[in-house]
C-alpha positions as CSV (number, residue, x, y, z in Angstrom):
1,M,49.4,52.3,-36.6
2,A,52.9,51.4,-36.2
3,L,53.7,53.0,-33.4
4,L,50.6,51.9,-31.8
5,L,51.2,48.2,-32.5
6,F,55.0,48.4,-31.8
7,L,55.3,50.7,-28.7
8,I,51.9,51.3,-26.7
9,I,50.4,47.9,-26.6
10,P,54.0,46.4,-25.8
11,L,54.5,49.1,-23.2
12,L,50.9,48.6,-21.8
13,I,51.4,45.0,-21.4
14,I,54.5,45.2,-19.7
15,T,52.9,47.9,-17.4
16,G,50.3,45.1,-16.6
17,L,52.3,42.1,-16.2
18,S,54.6,44.4,-13.6
19,Y,51.4,45.1,-11.9
20,V,50.2,41.3,-11.5
21,T,54.0,40.2,-10.7
22,N,53.9,42.3,-7.7
23,K,50.6,41.7,-7.0
24,Q,52.0,38.3,-6.8
25,A,54.6,38.8,-4.8
26,N,52.8,40.9,-2.2
27,E,50.0,38.2,-1.7
28,E,52.8,35.5,-1.4
29,N,54.9,37.5,1.4
30,V,51.0,37.9,3.0
31,R,50.4,34.1,3.0
32,T,54.1,33.8,4.5
33,N,53.4,36.1,7.0
34,M,50.1,34.5,8.1
35,K,51.8,30.9,8.3
36,G,54.2,32.6,10.8
37,I,51.0,34.0,12.8
38,I,48.8,30.9,12.7
39,G,51.7,28.9,13.8
40,I,52.3,30.9,16.6
41,L,48.8,30.9,17.6
42,A,48.5,27.4,17.2
43,N,51.8,26.7,19.5
44,D,49.9,28.8,22.2
45,L,46.5,26.9,21.7
46,S,48.3,23.7,21.9
47,K,50.3,24.8,25.1
48,T,47.1,25.8,26.7
49,A,45.4,22.6,25.7
50,N,48.1,20.6,27.1
51,D,48.0,22.5,30.4
52,V,44.1,21.9,30.9
53,I,44.6,18.2,29.9
54,Y,47.5,17.8,32.1
55,T,45.6,19.5,35.1
56,V,42.4,17.3,34.3
57,N,44.4,14.0,34.4
58,Q,46.0,15.2,37.7
59,Y,43.0,15.4,39.6
60,S,41.0,12.8,38.1
61,A,43.8,9.8,37.9
62,S,42.3,6.4,38.9
63,Q,45.1,5.9,41.9
64,A,44.5,4.8,45.3
65,N,45.5,7.9,46.8
66,G,43.9,10.5,49.4
67,L,42.1,12.5,46.4
68,F,40.9,9.6,44.8
69,L,39.2,7.9,47.9
70,D,37.6,11.2,48.8
71,L,35.8,11.4,45.4
72,R,34.7,7.4,46.2
73,S,33.4,8.5,49.5
74,L,31.2,11.2,47.8
75,S,30.1,9.5,44.9
76,E,26.5,9.1,46.0
77,L,26.6,12.4,47.9
78,N,23.1,14.4,47.3
79,G,23.4,16.8,50.6
80,F,25.5,17.0,53.6
81,G,24.2,15.0,56.4
82,N,27.4,14.8,58.6
83,F,30.3,17.1,59.6
84,E,32.6,14.0,57.7
85,D,30.9,14.4,54.4
86,Y,31.5,18.5,54.7
87,R,35.1,18.0,55.7
88,V,35.7,15.6,52.8
89,F,33.9,18.5,50.3
90,T,36.1,21.3,51.8
91,R,39.4,18.9,51.1
92,L,38.2,18.2,47.5
93,N,37.6,21.9,46.9
94,E,40.7,23.0,48.1
95,T,42.9,20.4,46.4
96,A,40.8,21.7,43.0
97,A,41.8,25.2,44.0
98,L,45.3,24.7,43.7
99,Q,45.3,22.3,40.5
100,V,42.7,24.8,38.7
101,G,44.9,27.9,39.9
102,K,47.4,26.7,37.4
103,L,45.2,27.7,34.6
104,S,44.5,31.4,36.4
105,L,45.5,33.2,33.0
106,V,43.0,31.4,31.0
107,H,40.2,32.0,33.6
108,V,38.6,28.6,33.4
109,N,35.2,27.5,34.5
110,A,35.8,24.1,36.4
111,F,33.4,22.0,38.3
112,Y,32.6,18.3,39.3
113,V,29.6,16.4,39.9
114,N,29.3,12.8,41.5
115,R,27.8,10.0,40.0
116,A,24.1,10.9,41.5
117,N,24.9,14.5,39.6
118,Y,25.5,16.5,42.7
119,P,28.1,19.3,42.5
120,L,31.1,18.9,44.7
121,I,33.7,21.3,43.2
122,G,33.2,24.6,41.4
123,S,30.6,27.3,41.6
124,M,27.6,25.4,39.8
125,N,24.6,24.7,42.2
126,A,22.1,22.0,41.9
127,V,19.6,24.0,39.9
128,E,21.9,24.8,37.4
129,I,23.5,21.3,37.0
130,A,20.0,19.8,36.6
131,R,19.7,22.5,33.6
132,L,23.1,21.1,32.1
133,L,22.0,17.9,32.2
134,A,19.6,18.4,29.8
135,D,22.2,18.5,27.1
136,P,23.5,15.0,27.0
137,R,26.9,16.1,26.5
138,F,27.1,17.0,30.2
139,K,26.3,13.7,31.2
140,H,29.0,10.9,32.3
141,L,30.3,8.9,30.0
142,S,29.6,5.2,30.1
143,E,31.9,2.8,32.1
144,A,33.0,1.5,28.9
145,E,34.3,4.7,27.9
146,A,35.7,5.9,31.7
147,S,37.6,3.3,31.9
148,T,40.0,4.0,28.9
149,G,40.4,7.5,30.2
150,L,39.0,9.5,27.5
151,V,38.7,12.8,27.5
152,R,36.4,14.9,25.1
153,W,36.1,18.7,24.2
154,F,32.9,20.5,23.2
155,R,31.5,23.8,22.8
156,A,28.4,24.9,24.8
157,E,26.7,28.4,24.2
158,R,25.1,30.0,26.7
159,E,21.9,30.8,24.7
160,S,21.5,26.6,24.2
161,G,18.9,27.0,26.9
162,Y,21.3,26.5,29.8
163,G,20.2,29.6,31.7
164,D,22.0,31.9,34.0
165,A,24.6,28.8,34.3
166,F,27.4,30.4,32.3
167,R,28.8,33.9,32.3
168,A,30.6,33.9,29.0
169,S,28.6,33.9,25.8
170,Y,30.3,29.9,25.3
171,Y,32.8,27.7,26.5
172,L,34.9,25.1,25.2
173,F,34.9,22.6,27.8
174,L,37.0,19.5,28.5
175,K,35.2,16.5,29.9
176,K,36.8,13.6,31.9
177,T,34.8,10.8,33.6
178,V,36.5,9.7,36.7
179,Y,36.6,5.6,37.0
180,D,37.0,3.3,40.0
181,P,39.0,0.4,38.4
182,F,38.6,-1.3,41.8
183,H,34.9,-1.3,41.9
184,G,34.2,-0.8,38.2
185,E,32.1,1.8,38.2
186,V,31.8,5.7,37.5
187,L,32.6,8.2,40.4
188,G,31.7,11.6,38.5
189,T,32.7,13.6,36.0
190,L,35.1,17.0,36.1
191,F,34.3,19.7,33.1
192,V,36.8,22.4,32.7
193,G,35.7,25.0,30.2
194,V,37.7,27.7,28.8
195,P,35.7,30.9,27.9
196,D,35.5,32.8,24.7
197,S,37.2,35.7,26.5
198,Y,40.6,33.7,26.0
199,F,39.8,32.8,22.1
200,G,38.5,36.6,21.8
201,G,41.6,38.0,23.4
202,L,44.0,35.7,21.6
203,F,42.4,36.1,18.1
204,R,42.0,40.0,18.4
205,N,45.6,40.4,19.5
206,A,47.2,38.3,16.3
207,G,46.3,40.6,13.8
208,D,43.6,41.4,11.2
209,G,41.6,38.7,9.8
210,I,39.3,35.7,11.2
211,F,40.8,33.1,13.2
212,T,38.8,29.7,13.7
213,L,39.2,26.6,15.5
214,Y,37.5,23.5,14.7
215,E,37.1,19.7,16.2
216,T,38.6,16.6,14.0
217,D,35.1,16.6,12.6
218,G,34.8,20.0,11.3
219,S,32.4,21.6,13.8
220,L,33.0,24.9,15.2
221,L,35.2,24.8,18.6
222,A,35.9,28.7,18.9
223,G,36.3,31.5,16.5
224,M,35.3,35.1,16.0
225,E,32.6,37.2,14.5
226,G,32.1,36.0,10.9
227,S,34.0,32.3,11.7
228,P,32.2,29.9,9.2
229,R,30.1,27.2,11.4
230,T,31.9,24.2,9.8
231,L,35.6,23.7,8.4
232,S,33.8,22.3,4.9
233,D,32.3,25.7,4.4
234,G,35.8,26.8,3.1
235,P,36.8,30.4,2.6
236,R,34.4,33.1,1.3
237,T,34.9,34.1,-2.3
238,G,38.1,37.0,-2.3
239,W,39.2,35.6,0.9
240,M,42.5,33.7,1.6
241,R,42.9,31.0,3.9
242,E,45.6,29.5,5.7
243,T,45.1,25.9,7.6
244,I,47.0,24.2,10.2
245,A,46.8,21.5,12.7
246,V,47.1,22.2,16.5
247,P,50.3,20.0,17.9
248,G,49.1,17.5,20.5
249,T,45.6,17.7,19.9
250,S,42.7,16.8,17.2
251,W,42.1,20.6,16.6
252,T,42.4,22.7,13.1
253,L,43.2,26.1,12.9
254,T,42.2,28.4,10.1
255,Y,43.5,31.9,9.2
256,D,41.0,33.6,6.8
257,L,42.4,37.1,5.3
258,E,40.7,39.0,3.1
259,A,42.3,39.2,-0.2
260,S,42.0,43.1,-0.9
261,S,43.7,43.8,2.8
262,A,46.8,41.9,0.5
263,T,46.9,44.3,-2.4
264,G,45.7,47.3,-1.1
265,D,45.1,50.0,-3.4
266,M,47.5,48.8,-5.9
267,A,44.8,48.0,-8.5
268,Q,43.8,51.7,-8.0
269,R,47.1,52.7,-8.4
270,F,47.9,50.9,-11.5
271,W,44.6,52.2,-13.0
272,Y,45.6,55.6,-12.5
273,T,49.4,54.8,-13.9
274,I,47.5,53.3,-17.1
275,M,45.7,56.3,-17.1
276,A,48.4,58.6,-16.8
277,V,50.8,56.7,-19.1
278,S,48.1,56.7,-21.8
279,I,47.8,60.6,-21.6
280,V,51.4,60.9,-21.9
281,L,51.5,58.4,-24.9
282,F,48.7,60.2,-26.6
283,V,51.0,63.2,-26.3
284,F,53.8,61.4,-27.7
285,L,52.0,59.9,-30.5
286,F,50.5,63.7,-31.3
287,M,54.5,64.6,-31.8
288,S,55.9,61.2,-33.0
289,G,55.6,62.3,-36.5
290,V,57.8,64.8,-36.0
291,I,60.6,63.6,-33.6
292,A,60.3,59.7,-34.3
293,Q,63.8,58.6,-34.7
294,G,64.9,60.4,-31.7
295,L,62.4,58.7,-29.7
296,N,63.2,55.0,-30.6
297,R,66.5,54.7,-28.3
298,P,64.7,56.3,-24.6
299,I,61.7,54.3,-25.7
300,R,63.6,50.9,-25.5
301,K,65.3,52.3,-22.3
302,L,61.8,52.5,-20.9
303,M,60.9,49.2,-22.1
304,R,63.7,47.6,-20.7
305,V,63.2,49.5,-17.3
306,A,59.9,48.2,-17.0
307,S,60.6,44.6,-18.1
308,Q,63.6,44.0,-15.5
309,Y,61.3,45.4,-12.7
310,G,59.0,43.0,-13.6
311,E,61.5,40.0,-13.4
312,G,62.2,41.2,-10.0
313,N,65.1,44.0,-10.3
314,S,63.3,46.4,-7.8
315,S,66.3,48.9,-8.2
316,I,66.2,49.8,-11.6
317,R,65.0,53.2,-12.5
318,Y,64.8,55.0,-15.8
319,N,67.5,57.8,-16.4
320,A,65.0,60.7,-16.7
321,A,67.5,63.5,-18.1
322,G,65.2,66.4,-19.5
323,Q,62.2,67.9,-19.9
324,D,60.7,66.0,-23.2
325,E,57.9,63.6,-22.8
326,I,59.4,60.5,-22.4
327,S,61.7,61.7,-19.7
328,L,58.5,62.8,-17.5
329,L,56.9,59.6,-18.7
330,G,60.3,57.8,-16.8
331,A,59.9,60.1,-13.9
332,S,56.3,59.2,-13.5
333,I,57.4,55.2,-13.8
334,N,60.1,55.8,-11.2
335,R,57.6,57.5,-8.8
336,M,55.4,54.7,-9.4
337,L,58.4,52.3,-8.8
338,D,59.1,53.8,-5.9
339,N,55.5,53.8,-4.3
340,I,55.2,50.1,-5.0
341,N,58.9,49.5,-3.1
342,A,57.7,51.7,-0.5
343,L,54.2,50.0,-0.1
344,I,56.0,46.6,-0.1
345,R,58.9,47.6,2.7
346,K,55.8,49.0,4.6
347,V,53.9,45.9,4.4
348,E,56.5,43.7,5.4
349,A,57.7,46.1,8.7
350,E,54.2,45.8,9.9
351,Q,54.0,42.0,9.6
352,E,57.5,42.2,11.2
353,E,56.7,44.2,13.9
354,K,53.5,42.4,14.4
355,R,55.1,39.1,15.0
356,T,58.0,40.5,17.1
357,I,55.7,41.8,19.3
358,E,53.5,38.6,19.6
359,L,56.8,36.4,20.5
360,Y,58.0,39.0,22.8
361,A,54.6,38.6,24.3
362,L,54.7,34.9,24.5
363,Y,58.3,35.2,25.4
364,S,57.7,37.6,28.6
365,Q,54.9,34.9,29.9
366,I,58.1,33.1,31.0
367,Q,59.9,33.6,33.8
368,P,62.3,30.8,33.9
369,H,64.3,31.8,37.3
370,F,61.1,32.4,39.0
371,L,60.0,28.9,37.8
372,L,63.2,27.7,38.7
373,N,63.3,28.8,42.2
374,T,59.3,27.9,42.8
375,L,60.4,24.3,41.5
376,N,63.1,23.9,43.8
377,S,61.2,25.1,46.9
378,I,58.7,22.8,46.1
379,K,61.5,19.8,45.7
380,C,62.3,20.6,49.1
381,N,59.2,20.6,50.5
382,L,58.2,17.4,49.1
383,A,62.0,15.8,50.3
384,I,61.4,16.9,54.2
385,E,57.6,15.1,53.6
386,G,59.3,12.3,52.3
387,D,57.8,12.3,49.0
388,R,61.0,11.4,47.4
389,A,59.3,10.2,44.0
390,N,58.1,13.5,43.0
391,S,61.0,15.3,44.6
392,E,63.3,13.8,42.2
393,T,60.9,14.1,39.2
394,I,60.6,17.9,39.9
395,D,64.5,17.9,40.1
396,A,64.4,16.2,37.0
397,L,62.2,18.8,35.5
398,M,64.2,21.5,36.8
399,A,67.2,20.3,35.1
400,L,65.6,19.9,31.8
401,L,64.6,23.6,32.4
402,R,68.2,24.5,33.2
403,A,69.2,22.8,30.2
404,H,66.8,24.5,27.7
405,L,67.7,27.8,28.9
406,R,71.4,27.0,28.0
407,V,70.5,25.0,25.1
408,H,73.2,27.1,22.8
409,E,76.0,25.8,25.0
410,P,77.6,22.6,24.6
411,L,78.2,20.1,27.1
412,S,79.9,16.6,27.4
413,L,78.1,13.5,26.2
414,G,77.7,11.9,29.6
415,D,75.9,15.0,30.7
416,E,73.6,14.3,27.8
417,C,73.4,11.3,28.9
418,K,72.2,12.2,32.3
419,L,70.1,14.7,30.8
420,L,68.3,11.8,28.9
421,A,67.7,9.7,32.0
422,Q,66.0,12.7,33.7
423,Y,63.9,13.4,30.6
424,V,63.0,9.8,30.9
425,S,62.0,9.8,34.3
426,I,59.6,12.6,33.6
427,M,57.8,10.7,30.6
428,R,57.9,7.5,32.9
429,M,55.5,9.9,35.5
430,R,53.8,12.1,32.4
431,N,52.8,8.4,30.5
432,R,52.5,6.0,33.2
433,L,55.3,3.6,31.6
434,D,57.6,1.8,33.4
435,I,60.5,2.3,30.8
436,D,63.8,0.7,31.3
437,F,66.1,3.1,30.3
438,E,70.0,1.9,30.0
439,V,73.1,3.9,28.8
440,L,75.9,1.9,27.6
441,L,79.0,4.7,27.2
442,P,82.9,4.1,27.6
443,D,84.3,6.3,30.0
444,R,86.5,7.5,27.0
445,F,83.9,9.0,25.5
446,R,82.3,10.8,27.8
447,G,84.1,14.2,27.6
448,I,83.2,14.7,23.9
449,M,81.4,18.0,23.6
450,V,77.9,17.6,21.7
451,P,75.2,20.2,21.3
452,R,72.8,20.3,24.3
453,L,69.6,18.1,24.2
454,L,70.8,16.7,20.6
455,L,69.7,13.3,21.6
456,Q,66.3,14.0,23.3
457,P,64.1,14.0,20.3
458,L,65.4,10.7,19.2
459,V,64.6,9.3,22.9
460,E,61.3,11.1,22.7
461,N,60.5,9.9,19.4
462,S,60.9,5.8,20.8
463,I,58.5,6.9,24.0
464,I,55.6,9.0,21.8
465,H,55.7,7.0,18.6
466,G,56.8,3.3,20.1
467,F,55.2,2.8,23.2
468,T,51.0,3.2,24.1
469,R,50.1,2.4,27.8
470,D,49.4,-1.2,27.2
471,S,53.3,-1.7,26.4
472,R,54.5,-4.5,28.2
473,A,58.4,-4.0,29.5
474,P,59.2,-1.0,27.2
475,R,62.7,-0.5,27.4
476,I,65.4,2.1,25.4
477,R,69.1,1.7,25.6
478,V,71.7,4.5,24.3
479,E,74.7,2.7,22.8
480,V,78.2,4.7,22.0
481,A,80.4,3.0,20.1
482,E,83.6,3.7,18.1
483,A,83.2,4.0,14.3
484,I,85.3,4.6,11.3
485,G,86.2,8.3,11.8
486,G,84.4,9.2,14.9
487,I,81.3,7.6,17.1
488,E,78.1,6.0,16.3
489,I,75.6,6.6,18.9
490,R,72.3,4.1,19.1
491,I,69.4,4.5,20.4
492,V,67.4,1.3,20.5
493,D,64.0,0.4,21.7
494,N,61.5,-2.6,22.0
495,G,58.5,-0.5,20.8
496,R,55.7,-1.2,17.9
497,G,58.6,-0.3,15.5
498,V,57.9,1.1,11.9
499,T,56.9,-0.3,8.3
500,E,59.7,-0.3,5.4
501,E,57.6,2.1,3.9
502,Q,58.0,4.6,6.4
503,T,61.7,4.2,7.3
504,D,62.3,4.8,3.4
505,Q,60.3,8.0,3.7
506,L,62.2,9.1,6.9
507,Q,65.4,8.3,5.1
508,R,64.7,10.4,1.9
509,T,63.5,13.6,4.0
510,L,66.9,13.0,6.0
511,M,69.1,12.7,3.1
512,G,67.2,15.4,1.3
513,E,67.5,17.5,4.2
514,T,64.0,18.8,3.8
515,E,62.8,20.3,6.7
516,R,58.8,19.4,6.6
517,T,56.6,21.4,9.6
518,G,53.8,19.5,10.8
519,E,55.0,16.3,9.6
520,R,56.7,13.2,11.5
521,G,60.2,13.6,10.8
522,I,60.7,17.3,11.6
523,G,62.7,16.1,14.9
524,L,64.7,13.9,13.0
525,Y,65.6,16.7,10.6
526,N,66.5,19.0,13.6
527,V,68.8,16.3,15.2
528,L,70.8,15.6,12.0
529,R,70.9,19.4,11.1
530,R,72.7,20.5,14.5
531,S,74.6,17.5,14.1
532,K,76.4,19.2,10.6
533,L,76.4,22.3,12.3
534,A,78.3,21.1,15.1
535,F,80.6,18.3,13.5
536,G,80.5,18.9,9.6
537,E,78.7,17.7,6.6
538,Q,80.0,14.2,7.6
539,A,77.5,13.4,10.5
540,A,75.0,11.3,9.6
541,L,71.4,9.8,10.9
542,R,69.8,6.8,9.9
543,I,66.3,5.2,11.3
544,E,65.8,1.6,10.5
545,S,63.8,-1.3,12.0
546,G,65.2,-3.5,14.9
547,K,66.3,-7.0,14.3
548,Q,63.6,-8.5,16.1
549,E,61.2,-5.4,17.3
550,G,61.4,-1.7,17.7
551,V,63.6,0.8,16.1
552,V,67.0,1.8,15.8
553,A,68.2,5.1,15.5
554,R,72.3,5.5,14.6
555,L,73.6,8.8,14.6
556,F,77.4,9.1,13.2
557,I,79.5,11.6,14.8
558,P,82.6,12.8,13.0
559,I,85.6,13.4,15.7
560,R,89.1,14.0,14.4
561,D,92.2,15.7,16.3
562,H,94.1,18.8,14.9
563,D,96.1,17.5,12.3
564,G,92.9,16.1,10.6
565,E,93.7,12.2,11.6
566,D,91.0,10.4,13.3
567,A,91.0,11.3,17.5
568,I,89.7,7.6,18.3
569,D,92.5,5.4,18.6
570,D,92.0,1.5,18.5
């Protein structure tokens, strides 16, 4: 009875704790891998959504250009009554083919219907359009909604009464109504549908489990077999879930994985081990009356092995020297621990291999030199045709692409400010903001070497969080001034500013150097972290409200000479 109370029961408890500990560790490792996988998918979906939105905005911009005038001229077309209408119709389709061709990897279904609901662009015919219009989501936005530049995403399934209008089982459609601000009327609506094949291929290649994409209201946008219809349904019993917001969109991506796939056959092996231990201990109890005193020491060693392994020492093993029952038991436990370690290593290796393959697949889609050469050709063609504004914009984009390709190489502060000017030039075009950008950089500081693209996140925050399309006279100023022990770089804007609570939260994040993925402040954290890596722990970043308006970002960079004295002379 004493042996049962003080030896067998504690040993079984330790074995159970070891199993629970290893199970929890394995589940945590699987959750970490799930976060990595869902993060990669979210970035891919964000890129695709931004590409679609950019293409739609380029085609449906309310500007007095040739494309806009063509859309206006055919806004009431119901059929071709003259050759001029047909010629304009052909030109619109050629322009659309160029714009939508950028999304060829996604195989989108794009079509445009005018105000009279007549198809001008795409493969849809009038009969199919009539079927679609039975669904209110395929109708034009109101003039009030269209005038704001509103875009909407919605899911349309082939089985919902659309006949043979769709090839795919469902499409995730982006809808944008073109508005004529000069006449105050709707010209037509452009639809771009991403097919199920894109989401199916993307989700299947990501690994085991169920991936599902939801809209803000929790409605289903895209998923796999077994995906919950709404976000509020939650994961099923016995499943794990990871959720992430897709950057730059209103979407939420979930990843459901069956819990049994995380633990594998650990439970079965655990019970087999318990049975083996029980059998060995039964034999031990049978012989305990004779060799009780000689078994106390090896039993304590065996208990220490199990305890230390449960505390995380995976290399601990029992020294099984001999052929007695305890040695055999120790050898069995050693094999069990080896099997558990091998299983953990196998799962980690498989997940790492999957992540590497996925990253390689993403990176392999990017051909930097091909893109640069192509952009250079486009720039030259635009310059020859006299389109200087777009030529300069492409030139700025090429400079930023080259900077990203060499982001690990430092550059002078003067060149960094030139890159900022080129970045602001692009953001003027993308956001349609006439931003006044000014750099106050004394000549003696131009040669200071800094990490490439160090200041871009600060300027990006000013544009994204500081200004809207209604902002009047937006202004960003970069000031470089001498400070005690180094220089201070100030990014000043006249945007909508931040509250005291927001600045306090940002400063707590920066002072604690806590990276917060998916939350506001990750760009600031990266700036501070890169500064400290490049210039030491004295580097500092502070965010504060402007004296009258906007936000001021203050980045201090320590600069010292070889003797340890301040390198900047008064």
